[in-house]
N, CA, C and O of each residue as an XYZ file, in Angstrom:
916
protein
N     108.186     19.757     -9.267
C     107.583     19.699    -10.583
C     109.254     19.641    -11.324
O     110.203     20.313    -10.921
N     109.288     18.667    -12.478
C     110.445     18.352    -13.167
C     110.745     19.574    -14.158
O     109.736     19.774    -14.834
N     111.425     20.158    -14.370
C     111.860     21.110    -15.309
C     112.715     20.754    -16.544
O     112.588     21.448    -17.553
N     113.594     19.697    -16.530
C     114.625     19.326    -17.326
C     114.155     17.759    -17.925
O     113.897     16.819    -17.173
N     114.104     17.690    -19.363
C     113.614     16.575    -19.793
C     114.677     16.236    -20.792
O     115.454     17.091    -21.219
N     114.706     14.882    -21.187
C     115.410     14.461    -22.394
C     114.846     15.027    -23.661
O     113.677     15.412    -23.641
N     115.646     15.131    -24.913
C     115.078     15.721    -25.920
C     113.873     14.807    -26.610
O     113.505     13.682    -26.272
N     113.498     15.441    -27.420
C     112.565     14.491    -28.439
C     113.242     13.235    -29.246
O     112.679     12.145    -29.350
N     114.411     13.508    -29.752
C     115.129     12.535    -29.962
C     115.527     11.562    -29.104
O     115.413     10.367    -29.381
N     115.967     11.953    -28.123
C     116.110     10.812    -26.841
C     114.858      9.918    -26.506
O     114.904      8.714    -26.251
N     113.695     10.732    -26.551
C     112.611     10.024    -26.202
C     112.226      8.875    -27.237
O     111.898      7.731    -26.919
N     112.327      9.399    -28.579
C     111.865      8.618    -29.608
C     112.875      7.300    -30.038
O     112.447      6.342    -30.681
N     114.223      7.417    -29.589
C     115.324      6.295    -29.632
C     115.213      5.769    -28.385
O     115.732      4.658    -28.270
N     114.603      6.304    -27.233
C     114.120      5.082    -26.305
C     113.236      4.220    -26.522
O     113.365      3.065    -26.116
N     111.812      4.781    -27.443
C     110.765      3.928    -28.078
C     111.525      2.905    -28.578
O     111.644      1.818    -28.012
N     112.034      3.196    -29.592
C     112.644      2.347    -30.575
C     114.020      1.609    -30.119
O     114.643      0.933    -30.937
N     114.432      1.752    -28.888
C     115.636      0.873    -28.313
C     116.764      1.163    -29.011
O     117.661      0.320    -29.003
N     116.940      2.382    -29.735
C     118.046      2.697    -30.212
C     119.295      3.734    -29.601
O     120.120      4.460    -30.156
N     118.999      3.422    -28.236
C     119.883      4.099    -27.556
C     121.083      3.162    -26.736
O     120.868      1.962    -26.570
N     122.062      3.646    -26.351
C     123.119      2.477    -25.483
C     122.331      2.313    -24.309
O     121.659      3.166    -23.729
N     122.510      1.022    -24.008
C     122.008      0.470    -22.755
C     121.872      1.300    -21.296
O     121.051      1.228    -20.382
N     123.320      2.293    -21.567
C     122.897      3.070    -20.191
C     122.048      4.160    -20.628
O     121.330      4.678    -19.773
N     122.022      4.474    -21.486
C     121.075      5.592    -21.904
C     119.664      5.122    -21.917
O     118.757      5.925    -21.700
N     119.450      3.984    -22.137
C     118.295      3.436    -22.231
C     117.786      3.258    -20.859
O     116.571      3.302    -20.665
N     118.503      3.089    -20.021
C     118.059      3.254    -18.349
C     118.015      4.501    -17.956
O     117.182      4.793    -17.098
N     118.831      5.449    -18.449
C     118.687      6.740    -17.965
C     117.238      7.117    -18.281
O     116.381      7.321    -17.422
N     117.045      7.191    -19.664
C     115.837      7.870    -20.189
C     114.598      7.196    -19.542
O     113.576      7.818    -19.252
N     114.793      5.798    -19.333
C     113.236      4.929    -18.874
C     113.262      5.329    -17.278
O     112.202      5.354    -16.655
N     114.389      5.609    -16.704
C     114.061      6.059    -15.031
C     113.613      7.309    -15.258
O     112.886      7.538    -14.291
N     113.614      8.359    -16.037
C     113.194      9.556    -16.272
C     111.559      9.290    -16.378
O     110.677      9.706    -15.626
N     111.474      8.654    -17.281
C     110.076      8.644    -17.982
C     109.136      7.951    -16.712
O     107.951      8.201    -16.492
N     110.072      6.951    -15.902
C     109.061      6.676    -14.841
C     108.684      7.713    -13.985
O     107.601      7.639    -13.404
N     109.460      8.712    -13.819
C     108.990      9.891    -12.876
C     108.410     10.916    -13.370
O     108.005     11.707    -12.519
N     108.138     11.312    -14.917
C     107.548     12.232    -15.548
C     106.609     12.057    -16.104
O     106.761     11.322    -17.080
N     105.259     12.540    -15.875
C     104.050     12.444    -16.571
C     103.864     12.803    -17.880
O     103.238     12.171    -18.731
N     104.663     14.254    -18.047
C     104.818     14.744    -19.447
C     105.487     13.871    -20.525
O     105.067     13.674    -21.666
N     106.648     13.364    -19.933
C     107.402     12.136    -20.909
C     106.824     11.073    -21.206
O     106.981     10.520    -22.295
N     105.850     10.508    -20.003
C     105.182      9.264    -20.296
C     103.986      9.718    -21.470
O     103.812      8.929    -22.399
N     103.288     10.796    -21.433
C     102.369     11.064    -22.425
C     103.049     11.228    -23.885
O     102.438     10.819    -24.872
N     104.356     11.849    -24.013
C     105.161     11.689    -24.960
C     105.488     10.486    -25.784
O     105.407     10.354    -27.005
N     105.869      9.645    -24.884
C     106.310      8.141    -25.261
C     105.193      7.273    -25.917
O     105.344      6.547    -26.899
N     103.900      7.497    -25.120
C     102.887      6.850    -25.607
C     102.348      7.546    -27.136
O     101.947      6.897    -28.102
N     102.446      8.777    -27.056
C     102.255      9.094    -28.600
C     103.123      8.429    -29.347
O     102.682      7.605    -30.149
N     104.294      8.614    -29.254
C     105.488      8.216    -30.219
C     105.173      6.313    -30.220
O     105.270      5.709    -31.289
N     104.909      5.766    -29.273
C     104.298      4.269    -29.580
C     103.134      4.430    -30.661
O     103.125      3.755    -31.691
N     102.402      5.134    -30.432
C     101.246      4.939    -31.356
C     101.762      5.413    -32.694
O     101.430      4.759    -33.682
N     102.482      6.401    -32.833
C     102.805      6.665    -34.198
C     103.393      5.592    -34.769
O     102.982      5.199    -35.860
N     104.448      4.953    -34.118
C     105.066      3.986    -34.715
C     104.326      2.813    -35.131
O     104.643      2.270    -36.190
N     103.285      2.312    -34.359
C     102.256      1.383    -34.584
C     101.486      1.569    -35.550
O     101.021      0.622    -36.184
N     101.156      3.115    -35.893
C     100.317      3.525    -37.146
C     101.264      3.321    -38.211
O     100.717      2.777    -39.170
N     102.485      3.560    -38.391
C     103.421      3.578    -39.357
C     103.428      1.981    -39.583
O     103.289      1.618    -40.751
N     103.551      1.151    -38.755
C     103.946     -0.248    -39.111
C     102.862     -0.933    -39.719
O     103.027     -1.957    -40.382
N     101.486     -0.273    -39.465
C     100.526     -0.959    -40.238
C      99.841      0.206    -41.567
O      98.709      0.165    -42.049
N     100.699      0.949    -41.821
C     100.487      1.879    -42.822
C      99.617      3.110    -42.934
O      99.179      3.683    -43.932
N      99.473      3.385    -41.531
C      98.227      4.384    -41.357
C      98.620      5.870    -41.615
O      97.849      6.665    -42.153
N      99.935      6.199    -41.172
C     100.385      7.253    -41.244
C     102.148      7.651    -41.614
O     102.704      6.711    -42.182
N     102.753      8.471    -41.451
C     104.019      8.556    -41.807
C     104.663      9.200    -40.553
O     104.098     10.119    -39.960
N     105.863      8.694    -40.161
C     106.827      9.371    -38.977
C     107.197     10.650    -39.362
O     107.539     10.730    -40.542
N     107.228     11.611    -38.756
C     107.851     12.794    -38.993
C     109.239     12.464    -39.346
O     109.904     11.542    -38.875
N     109.684     13.528    -40.442
C     111.074     13.200    -41.135
C     112.291     13.177    -40.227
O     113.267     12.471    -40.479
N     112.206     14.005    -39.114
C     113.313     13.834    -38.310
C     113.361     12.692    -37.441
O     114.445     12.417    -36.926
N     112.431     12.039    -37.218
C     112.430     10.891    -36.722
C     112.459      9.510    -37.543
O     112.570      8.383    -37.060
N     112.338      9.852    -38.863
C     112.022      8.650    -39.975
C     112.897      7.803    -39.999
O     113.978      8.391    -40.008
N     113.061      6.464    -40.017
C     113.875      5.565    -40.027
C     113.782      5.051    -41.816
O     112.715      5.040    -42.429
N     115.179      4.638    -42.461
C     115.159      4.650    -43.916
C     114.262      3.038    -43.793
O     114.180      2.248    -42.852
N     113.732      3.009    -45.059
C     112.997      1.664    -45.649
C     113.948      0.340    -45.318
O     113.502     -0.704    -44.842
N     115.335      0.577    -45.655
C     115.841     -0.484    -45.342
C     116.250     -1.029    -44.051
O     116.687     -2.159    -43.833
N     116.030      0.015    -43.146
C     116.491     -0.363    -41.429
C     115.042     -0.432    -41.008
O     115.000     -0.759    -39.822
N     113.967     -0.272    -41.463
C     112.737     -0.597    -40.614
C     112.091     -1.892    -40.948
O     111.695     -2.228    -42.064
N     112.028     -2.620    -39.784
C     111.642     -3.849    -39.774
C     110.416     -3.797    -38.722
O     110.553     -3.466    -37.544
N     109.169     -4.184    -39.340
C     107.975     -4.004    -38.471
C     107.674     -4.778    -37.196
O     106.992     -4.350    -36.265
N     108.385     -6.215    -37.277
C     108.120     -7.071    -36.481
C     109.387     -6.671    -35.250
O     109.278     -7.005    -34.070
N     110.266     -6.097    -35.670
C     111.518     -5.879    -34.762
C     110.999     -4.611    -33.757
O     111.026     -4.549    -32.528
N     110.514     -3.617    -34.763
C     109.918     -2.256    -34.085
C     108.964     -2.745    -32.993
O     109.141     -2.437    -31.814
N     107.926     -3.530    -33.414
C     106.824     -3.925    -32.287
C     107.347     -4.636    -31.167
O     106.783     -4.510    -30.081
N     108.271     -5.310    -31.277
C     108.967     -6.230    -30.254
C     109.719     -5.092    -29.472
O     109.667     -5.175    -28.245
N     110.337     -4.152    -29.963
C     111.243     -2.962    -29.319
C     110.128     -2.212    -28.297
O     110.360     -2.090    -27.094
N     109.012     -1.775    -28.867
C     108.010     -0.949    -28.264
C     107.524     -1.749    -27.054
O     107.584     -1.262    -25.925
N     106.991     -3.109    -27.311
C     106.402     -3.950    -26.432
C     107.282     -4.062    -25.192
O     106.730     -4.024    -24.092
N     108.636     -4.200    -25.279
C     109.944     -4.455    -24.480
C     109.872     -3.272    -23.522
O     109.918     -3.429    -22.302
N     109.750     -2.021    -24.143
C     109.762     -0.774    -23.420
C     108.530     -0.405    -22.644
O     108.699      0.271    -21.629
N     107.269     -0.770    -22.997
C     106.096     -0.584    -22.579
C     105.819     -1.099    -21.234
O     105.983     -2.314    -21.128
N     105.447     -0.489    -20.202
C     105.002     -1.145    -18.616
C     103.790     -1.711    -18.943
O     102.885     -1.330    -19.686
N     103.980     -2.991    -18.042
C     103.050     -3.931    -18.248
C     101.810     -3.316    -17.160
O     101.974     -3.227    -15.943
N     100.673     -2.960    -17.825
C      99.736     -2.045    -17.097
C      98.709     -3.158    -16.335
O      97.959     -2.827    -15.416
N      98.807     -4.577    -16.891
C      97.888     -5.621    -15.967
C      98.931     -6.075    -14.858
O      98.316     -6.712    -14.003
N      99.969     -6.003    -14.627
C     101.095     -6.187    -13.690
C     100.687     -5.597    -12.463
O     100.893     -4.415    -12.740
N     100.277     -5.598    -11.366
C     100.210     -5.278     -9.988
C     101.653     -5.097     -9.408
O     102.494     -5.986     -9.535
N     101.884     -4.048     -8.838
C     103.355     -4.046     -8.182
C     103.188     -4.538     -7.218
O     102.305     -4.137     -6.460
N     104.210     -5.872     -6.833
C     104.391     -6.547     -5.762
C     105.908     -6.750     -5.347
O     106.405     -7.736     -4.804
N     106.553     -5.499     -5.761
C     107.879     -5.520     -5.194
C     108.230     -5.528     -3.768
O     107.657     -4.693     -3.068
N     109.101     -6.352     -3.198
C     109.275     -6.145     -1.952
C     110.213     -5.221     -1.156
O     111.348     -5.117     -1.621
N     109.918     -4.499      0.019
C     110.615     -3.324      0.239
C     112.307     -3.382      0.063
O     112.918     -2.323     -0.076
N     112.858     -4.380      0.073
C     114.232     -4.341     -0.321
C     114.521     -4.402     -1.751
O     115.713     -4.303     -2.042
N     113.600     -4.558     -2.802
C     113.762     -4.862     -4.170
C     113.437     -3.403     -4.684
O     113.797     -3.179     -5.840
N     112.836     -2.414     -4.030
C     112.711     -0.971     -4.682
C     113.358     -0.158     -3.774
O     112.661      0.797     -3.433
N     114.395     -0.206     -3.291
C     115.059      0.857     -2.386
C     116.729      0.501     -2.417
O     117.290     -0.585     -2.563
N     117.226      1.715     -2.243
C     118.764      1.489     -2.187
C     118.784      2.275     -0.485
O     118.018      3.119     -0.021
N     120.103      1.520      0.204
C     120.261      1.899      1.446
C     121.545      2.480      1.602
O     122.423      1.649      1.373
N     121.947      3.516      1.885
C     123.296      3.936      1.965
C     123.575      4.711      3.144
O     122.865      5.712      3.239
N     124.276      4.561      3.923
C     124.790      5.187      5.192
C     123.421      5.618      6.051
O     123.193      6.730      6.528
N     122.498      4.326      6.122
C     121.500      4.473      6.941
C     120.593      5.384      6.310
O     119.719      5.828      7.054
N     120.588      5.740      5.209
C     119.531      6.428      4.565
C     118.861      5.696      3.190
O     119.493      5.238      2.238
N     117.485      5.723      3.363
C     116.776      4.763      2.360
C     116.314      5.736      1.205
O     115.978      6.873      1.535
N     116.269      5.344     -0.233
C     116.042      5.785     -1.201
C     115.143      5.025     -2.165
O     115.556      3.954     -2.610
N     113.933      5.494     -2.533
C     112.962      4.506     -3.544
C     113.670      4.796     -4.944
O     114.123      5.832     -5.431
N     113.595      3.552     -5.380
C     113.907      3.466     -6.676
C     112.926      3.382     -7.778
O     112.378      2.281     -7.834
N     112.493      4.370     -8.806
C     111.612      4.146     -9.587
C     111.702      2.916    -10.415
O     112.760      2.290    -10.474
N     110.578      2.524    -11.091
C     110.336      1.266    -11.488
C     111.848      0.563    -12.463
O     112.398     -0.497    -12.164
N     112.207      1.343    -13.465
C     113.081      0.926    -14.639
C     114.480      0.279    -13.357
O     114.974     -0.847    -13.289
N     114.735      1.383    -12.598
C     116.099      0.869    -11.794
C     115.872     -0.364    -10.736
O     116.722     -1.189    -10.403
N     114.307     -0.269    -10.225
C     114.077     -1.412     -9.449
C     114.183     -2.920    -10.097
O     114.573     -3.961     -9.568
N     113.808     -2.729    -11.128
C     113.663     -4.270    -12.154
C     115.113     -4.560    -12.572
O     115.372     -5.663    -13.054
N     116.313     -3.402    -12.376
C     117.348     -3.938    -12.528
C     118.358     -3.735    -11.492
O     119.549     -3.562    -11.748
N     117.844     -3.761    -10.283
C     118.801     -3.724     -9.075
C     119.669     -4.850     -8.894
O     120.555     -4.604     -8.076
N     119.703     -5.726     -9.264
C     120.612     -6.567     -9.216
C     121.944     -6.430     -9.971
O     122.944     -7.121     -9.773
N     121.774     -5.157    -11.120
C     122.926     -4.890    -11.865
C     123.841     -3.740    -10.710
O     125.015     -3.391    -10.840
N     123.084     -3.417     -9.842
C     124.091     -2.287     -9.206
C     125.118     -2.846     -8.346
O     124.778     -3.663     -7.491
N     126.590     -2.434     -8.496
C     127.354     -2.999     -7.877
C     127.616     -2.435     -6.343
O     126.780     -1.732     -5.775
N     128.855     -2.816     -5.745
C     128.948     -2.180     -4.454
C     129.205     -0.661     -4.188
O     129.748     -0.043     -5.104
N     128.901     -0.026     -3.117
C     129.477      1.202     -3.107
C     130.691      1.502     -2.595
O     131.229      0.933     -1.646
N     131.259      2.701     -3.444
C     132.789      3.117     -2.687
C     132.743      4.391     -2.526
O     132.055      5.121     -3.240
N     133.591      4.866     -1.415
C     133.715      6.494     -1.247
C     134.678      6.614     -2.131
O     135.651      5.877     -2.285
N     134.285      7.875     -2.901
C     135.345      8.724     -3.935
C     136.130      9.505     -2.905
O     137.226      9.060     -2.566
N     135.665     10.655     -2.361
C     136.369     11.416     -1.780
C     135.557     12.227     -0.986
O     134.471     12.516     -1.489
N     135.798     12.663      0.110
C     135.077     13.686      1.133
C     133.682     12.830      1.110
O     133.636     11.600      1.148
N     132.699     13.591      1.051
C     131.321     12.978      1.484
C     130.684     12.448      0.150
O     129.455     12.429      0.090
N     131.345     12.061     -0.814
C     130.817     11.368     -2.195
C     131.034      9.942     -2.232
O     132.052      9.463     -1.733
N     130.078      9.167     -2.835
C     130.161      8.023     -2.753
C     129.545      7.613     -4.389
O     128.776      8.309     -5.051
N     130.100      6.372     -4.759
C     129.735      6.069     -6.142
C     129.184      4.309     -6.377
O     129.793      3.445     -5.746
N     128.324      4.006     -7.069
C     128.468      2.333     -7.293
C     127.938      2.561     -8.643
O     127.151      3.413     -9.055
N     128.652      1.446     -9.332
C     128.524      1.409    -11.068
C     127.190      0.432    -11.175
O     126.886     -0.399    -10.319
N     126.476      0.688    -12.355
C     125.265     -0.109    -12.534
C     125.868     -0.922    -14.209
O     126.256     -0.388    -15.249
N     125.707     -2.419    -13.817
C     126.521     -3.296    -14.804
C     125.418     -3.316    -15.850
O     124.484     -4.027    -15.480
N     125.194     -2.631    -17.314
C     124.261     -2.753    -18.200
C     124.777     -3.046    -19.489
O     124.035     -3.168    -20.464
N     126.207     -3.185    -19.552
C     126.903     -3.550    -20.671
C     127.121     -2.255    -21.602
O     126.867     -1.104    -21.247
N     127.644     -2.643    -22.872
C     127.608     -1.321    -23.660
C     129.053     -0.683    -23.262
O     129.770     -1.240    -22.431
N     129.420      0.497    -23.898
C     130.492      1.027    -23.809
C     130.338      2.240    -23.110
O     131.436      2.730    -22.845
N     129.431      2.870    -22.733
C     129.254      3.848    -21.782
C     128.924      3.259    -20.432
O     128.265      2.232    -20.265
N     129.586      4.210    -19.239
C     129.359      3.913    -17.990
C     128.392      4.385    -17.456
O     128.083      5.543    -17.737
N     127.629      3.642    -16.531
C     126.436      3.884    -15.791
C     126.744      3.923    -14.330
O     127.238      2.995    -13.689
N     126.338      5.309    -13.790
C     126.853      5.322    -12.361
C     125.897      5.940    -11.135
O     125.518      7.094    -11.335
N     125.552      5.440    -10.149
C     125.222      6.274     -9.068
C     126.063      6.785     -8.430
O     127.106      6.202     -8.132
N     125.722      8.247     -8.012
C     126.470      8.971     -7.495
C     125.914      9.827     -6.156
O     125.074     10.725     -6.209
N     126.443      9.436     -5.202
C     125.928     10.120     -4.062
C     126.285     11.189     -3.586
O     127.509     11.085     -3.503
N     125.903     12.451     -3.106
C     126.609     13.625     -2.551
C     126.049     13.929     -1.305
O     124.850     14.198     -1.372
N     126.576     13.970     -0.126
C     125.820     14.468      0.997
C     125.782     15.862      0.948
O     126.298     16.509      0.037
N     125.084     16.429      2.063
C     124.823     17.901      2.011
C     126.398     18.711      1.990
O     127.426     18.166      2.391
N     126.358     19.536      1.665
C     127.518     20.460      1.573
C     128.944     19.846      0.817
O     130.105     20.041      1.178
N     128.517     19.144     -0.203
C     129.687     18.724     -1.114
C     129.873     19.564     -2.343
O     128.972     20.299     -2.749
N     130.949     19.468     -2.893
C     131.131     20.224     -4.367
C     132.306     19.093     -5.026
O     133.295     18.500     -4.595
N     131.613     19.180     -6.230
C     132.706     18.523     -7.380
C     133.564     19.535     -8.075
O     133.051     20.381     -8.807
N     134.646     19.483     -7.901
C     135.489     20.706     -8.894
C     135.241     20.887    -10.211
O     135.051     19.966    -11.005
N     135.237     21.950    -10.452
C     134.763     22.539    -11.836
C     135.445     21.213    -12.976
O     136.521     20.659    -12.748
N     134.724     20.950    -13.964
C     135.023     19.999    -14.977
C     134.283     20.141    -16.015
O     133.357     20.942    -16.140
N     134.723     19.263    -16.898
C     134.046     19.375    -18.264
C     134.298     17.433    -18.532
O     134.757     16.611    -17.739
N     133.849     17.261    -19.771
C     133.844     15.981    -20.035
C     134.714     15.604    -21.436
O     134.771     16.454    -22.325
N     135.268     14.532    -21.571
C     136.094     14.456    -23.009
C     134.617     13.896    -23.908
O     134.622     14.314    -25.066
N     133.789     13.314    -23.664
C     132.432     13.295    -24.541
C     131.239     13.670    -23.986
O     131.179     14.890    -23.837
N     130.067     12.951    -23.549
C     128.825     13.437    -23.364
C     128.706     12.747    -21.851
O     129.294     11.741    -21.455
N     127.805     13.558    -21.155
C     127.331     13.188    -19.756
C     125.815     13.488    -19.719
O     125.286     14.505    -20.169
N     125.213     12.481    -19.134
C     123.834     12.727    -18.761
C     123.713     12.444    -17.510
O     124.402     11.554    -17.011
N     122.927     13.063    -16.881
C     122.843     13.208    -15.560
C     121.530     13.411    -14.870
O     121.092     14.556    -14.984
N     120.633     12.386    -14.027
C     119.494     12.751    -13.511
C     119.273     12.348    -11.964
O     119.865     11.444    -11.374
N     118.298     13.208    -11.437
C     118.251     13.454     -9.954
C     117.374     12.154     -9.699
O     116.422     11.810    -10.399
N     117.782     11.591     -8.750
C     116.684     10.329     -8.494
C     116.150     10.956     -7.069
O     114.958     10.856     -6.778
N     117.109     11.620     -6.177
C     116.446     11.988     -4.782
C     117.306     12.916     -4.282
O     118.524     12.746     -4.225
N     116.507     14.265     -3.780
C     117.486     15.416     -3.385
C     117.562     16.645     -4.519
O     116.663     16.951     -5.302
N     118.698     17.179     -4.411
C     118.821     18.730     -5.202
C     120.230     18.675     -5.241
O     120.915     18.123     -4.380
N     120.778     19.405     -6.517
C     122.162     19.564     -6.631
C     122.035     21.074     -7.344
O     121.000     21.491     -7.863
N     123.197     21.746     -7.271
C     123.049     22.950     -8.077
C     124.240     22.974     -9.108
O     124.998     22.005     -9.073
N     124.493     23.990    -10.037
C     125.693     24.218    -10.742
C     125.405     25.698    -11.252
O     124.453     26.357    -10.834
N     126.329     26.163    -12.206
C     126.263     27.576    -12.101
C     125.102     27.999    -12.986
O     124.861     29.200    -13.105
N     124.271     26.967    -13.697
C     123.160     27.374    -14.543
C     121.780     27.190    -13.873
O     120.908     28.052    -13.991
N     121.580     25.958    -13.110
C     120.339     25.908    -12.679
C     120.133     24.968    -11.201
O     121.143     24.477    -10.696
N     119.180     24.818    -10.745
C     119.015     23.752     -9.588
C     118.437     22.762     -9.960
O     117.427     23.050    -10.602
N     118.670     21.386     -9.818
C     118.233     20.192    -10.444
C     117.272     19.475     -9.022
O     117.633     19.688     -7.864
N     116.488     18.936     -9.236
C     115.528     18.246     -8.398
C     114.904     17.103     -8.636
O     115.026     16.764     -9.813
N     114.117     16.180     -7.812
C     113.932     14.711     -8.451
C     113.152     14.554     -9.697
O     112.036     15.050     -9.853
N     113.914     13.694    -10.767
C     113.647     13.592    -11.966
C     114.194     14.361    -12.898
O     114.171     13.919    -14.047
N     114.712     15.465    -12.691
C     115.442     16.596    -13.526
C     116.383     15.285    -14.334
O     116.737     14.222    -13.824
N     116.620     15.752    -15.676
C     117.300     15.084    -16.727
C     118.245     16.023    -17.309
O     117.731     16.961    -17.918
N     119.587     15.976    -17.254
C     120.675     17.251    -17.706
C     121.547     16.504    -18.669
O     122.407     15.739    -18.233
N     121.364     16.691    -20.022
C     122.440     16.281    -20.963
C     123.597     17.328    -21.225
O     123.302     18.505    -21.431
N     124.698     16.972    -21.219
C     125.965     18.156    -21.197
C     127.175     17.448    -22.409
O     127.547     16.275    -22.451
N     127.458     18.207    -23.011
C     128.812     17.775    -23.790
C     129.670     18.554    -23.382
O     129.519     19.441    -22.542
N     131.120     18.115    -24.256
C     132.569     18.712    -23.645
C     132.603     20.337    -23.859
O     133.640     20.930    -23.563
N     131.655     20.949    -24.291
C     131.650     22.329    -24.402
C     131.273     22.991    -23.232
O     131.570     24.180    -23.112
N     130.587     22.331    -22.238
C     130.229     22.681    -20.807
C     130.935     22.631    -19.899
O     131.348     21.486    -19.711
N     131.386     23.544    -19.026
C     132.050     23.395    -17.692
C     131.294     23.636    -16.723
O     130.629     24.671    -16.754
N     131.196     22.733    -15.597
C     130.097     23.103    -14.305
C     130.923     22.621    -13.069
O     132.018     22.058    -13.069
N     130.126     22.984    -12.007
C     130.921     22.593    -10.442
C     129.509     22.325     -9.832
O     128.858     23.151     -9.191
N     129.040     20.727    -10.202
C     127.776     20.306     -9.251
C     128.289     20.479     -7.596
O     129.404     20.231     -7.138
N     127.078     20.987     -6.887
C     127.393     20.978     -5.403
C     125.800     20.756     -4.945
O     124.730     20.956     -5.521
N     126.200     20.199     -3.511
C     124.836     20.291     -2.711
C     124.982     21.268     -1.843
O     126.106     21.644     -1.508
N     123.817     21.834     -1.341
C     124.093     22.662      0.072
C     123.106     22.033      1.191
O     123.536     21.040      1.777
N     121.852     22.505      1.536
C     121.369     22.061      2.574
C     120.760     20.527      2.346
O     120.452     19.917      3.370
N     120.617     20.035      1.381
C     120.129     18.746      1.232
C     121.245     17.760      0.324
O     122.010     18.266     -0.498
N     121.208     16.403      0.588
C     121.886     15.652     -0.108
C     121.405     15.117     -1.381
O     120.217     15.361     -1.590
N     121.995     14.473     -2.259
C     121.500     14.172     -3.367
C     121.924     12.883     -3.963
O     123.047     12.438     -3.726
N     121.101     12.277     -4.707
C     121.244     10.647     -5.136
C     120.930     11.172     -6.845
O     119.978     11.794     -7.317
N     122.022     10.684     -7.405
C     121.668     10.934     -9.059
C     122.474      9.652     -9.720
O     123.403      9.048     -9.183
N     121.905      9.389    -10.994
C     122.456      8.464    -11.784
C     123.021      8.988    -13.251
O     122.359      9.712    -13.994
N     124.127      8.586    -13.497
C     124.859      9.189    -14.481
C     125.512      8.607    -15.668
O     126.102      7.580    -15.334
N     125.633      8.857    -16.890
C     125.758      8.072    -17.819
C     126.824      8.758    -18.565
O     126.654      9.924    -18.924
N     127.932      8.110    -18.830
C     129.075      9.013    -19.378
C     129.476      8.088    -20.625
O     129.357      6.863    -20.667
N     129.866      8.740    -21.409
C     130.786      7.958    -22.566
C     132.487      8.146    -22.895
O     133.123      7.677    -23.839
N     133.048      9.154    -21.565
C     134.140      9.374    -21.498
C     134.464      9.881    -20.181
O     133.599     10.287    -19.404
N     135.846      9.859    -19.896
C     135.892     10.206    -18.413
C     135.816     11.916    -17.808
O     136.465     12.578    -18.617
N     135.454     12.518    -17.080
C     135.526     13.803    -16.710
C     136.915     14.112    -16.957
O     137.820     13.278    -16.961
N     137.073     15.704    -17.221
C     138.318     16.293    -17.172
C     138.105     17.393    -16.409
O     137.127     18.086    -16.691
N     139.106     17.843    -15.114
C     139.041     18.799    -14.217
C     139.478     19.994    -14.849
O     140.402     19.781    -15.634
N     139.102     21.240    -14.763
C     139.328     22.386    -15.293
C     140.033     23.474    -14.522
O     140.452     24.444    -15.153
N     140.200     23.403    -13.233
C     140.636     24.310    -12.265
C     141.326     24.167    -11.251
O     140.826     23.320    -10.511
N     142.287     24.619    -10.848
C     143.127     24.613     -9.638
C     143.970     23.423     -9.564
O     144.507     22.923    -10.553
N     144.098     22.883     -8.111
C     144.819     21.746     -8.070
C     144.047     20.315     -8.593
O     144.619     19.261     -8.871
N     142.867     20.533     -8.634
C     142.159     19.442     -9.091
C     142.327     18.973    -10.308
O     141.822     17.942    -10.753
N     143.158     19.846    -10.964
C     143.591     19.371    -12.463
C     144.524     18.187    -12.084
O     144.595     17.424    -13.047
N     145.137     17.834    -11.212
C     145.992     17.122    -10.883
C     145.511     15.797    -10.878
O     146.209     14.794    -11.029
N     144.220     15.830    -10.689
C     143.535     14.293    -10.714
C     143.245     13.758    -11.917
O     142.938     12.567    -11.925
N     143.273     14.453    -13.108
C     143.175     14.313    -14.393
C     143.539     12.751    -14.993
O     142.816     12.019    -15.669
N     144.705     12.553    -14.576
C     145.303     11.264    -15.132
C     144.754      9.995    -14.509
O     145.160      8.862    -14.766
N     143.834     10.293    -13.703
C     143.073      9.487    -12.728
C     141.716      9.476    -12.831
O     141.021      8.637    -12.259
N     141.257     10.412    -13.570
C     139.895     10.598    -13.532
C     138.944      9.388    -13.987
O     137.836      9.176    -13.495
N     139.598      8.556    -15.096
C     138.780      7.380    -15.297
C     138.498      6.461    -14.772
O     137.633      5.666    -15.140
N     139.450      6.358    -13.411
C     139.293      5.398    -12.209
C     137.900      5.622    -11.817
O     137.116      4.680    -11.936
N     137.474      6.788    -11.349
C     135.991      7.119    -10.998
C     134.789      6.639    -11.712
O     133.641      6.695    -11.272
N     135.177      6.136    -12.913
C     133.947      5.811    -13.715
C     134.136      4.485    -14.514
O     133.582      4.276    -15.593
N     134.983      3.593    -13.875
C     135.205      2.203    -14.435
C     134.713      1.241    -13.433
O     134.782      0.031    -13.652
């Protein structure tokens, strides 16, 4: 069961297309995996469609100014995000999987359709691997694979970090995160992600490098941006 979700604001701006390319991919992947958020997205799409045809008002916290509201553009964005319910899934096995270290990971639809954007895998340190996802924009989108019994030293971020679990489980000081969980953190949060008896494949979007905060790991700070470029 998915316990952690994007905020309503994130979902709304996913529907309108007003997120960075990296965050659109992140939120879209979560929506692929989460029936609860799929329902919210459908409701928001309907709300915006009604707004375009003058049937009701968008709630004030999500309202767009009249100057920025373009009905044709909004409809195009909604249709671009909505799945084609008439298209039968015909992906070949290689097109909806990641294979790493002999392990196979099923990709949700949003990632499967953008698999050609996934770069080569590189070992970061210990039992951790990463692969960048080229989606454009200023944010960095990265797959991070942590094998069993792997720990990332305590860190925070100079900006914001969104992480979601594609497969597996990891823990930090706050909670345990499993398939589909979406975690959004800012520079006020310090945490130490780790795996225990299971490995974990995550997708992370960052708008600034991590900043290590404890022990000898602080010596890595001058090089931390290399891990996410």
